[in-house]
N, C-alpha and C positions, 0 to 999 in steps of 0.2 A: 304471830306478826309482832315484831318489836314495837315498843311504845312509840318510838320516834317515827317509825313508818306509819303506824296507825294515826298519829297526830297529823302527819303530812297528808295522808289520804283524806282525813276528815276536813282539812283545810281545802283540799281540791274539790271535795264534794260540796262544801259551802260555797265555793266560787261558782261551780256548775249550777247549783240551786239558784244563785243570784242571777245568772245568765238566763235560766229557764223562766224565772219570774219576769225578767225584762222582756223576753219574747212573748210571754202571755199578755203583757201590757201593751207592747208596741205593735205586735202582729195580729193579736186576737182581741184587742179592745177591753181587756180585763182591767179592773182597778187594781191598785197595789194590794189592797186587802183581799180581793177575790183571788188574785194570783198566788199570794202566800197561802191562802186557805187550800187552793187546789193542789199546790205542791205538798203541803203538809198531809193532805188526805191521800196522796199518791204514795207509791212505794219506791220513789226515785232514790232516796238516800239509802235505803236498805239494799236495793239492787246494785247501786254503785259500790257499796261496801262489800257485797258478796262477790261482785264481778267487775273489777275496774275496767274491763274491756268496754263497758258502757260509756266510757269517756270518749270513745270514738264516734258516738252518735252526737249530733249537734244539739245545742239547746233548743233549736227550732223543732227538731225531730222529737225530743222529749216533750215539748209543749204540745205538739200534735197528739202524741201518745196519751198524755194526761187528759186532754180534752176528749179524745175518743173513748178512753176508759170511763170517763164521767158522763158519757153520752150527751155532751154539750153540742148538740147539732146546730143550735143557733149560732154559736161562736164560729164553728167550722164553716157553716154556710156563708156567714158574713165575710169571712176571710176569703173563701173560694170565689165568691161572686162580687167582690168589691172592685 
């Protein structure tokens, strides 16, 4: 992949990560620190770098996936039953 394309993809990944963090905060009640930590622990960046088709999934979907992978039942239940 040419350097310019790689840089553009990295910027798009950074934007997606910010949207996922916002979803974790607004929809699932995570603090900014918690949301950043969850995203950093996940493999979102790696997956998007390997397969840009992941951009078709919404930040909300990514947030759900991250919480599910982390077994954060409390956050998922709060969201479902609020």
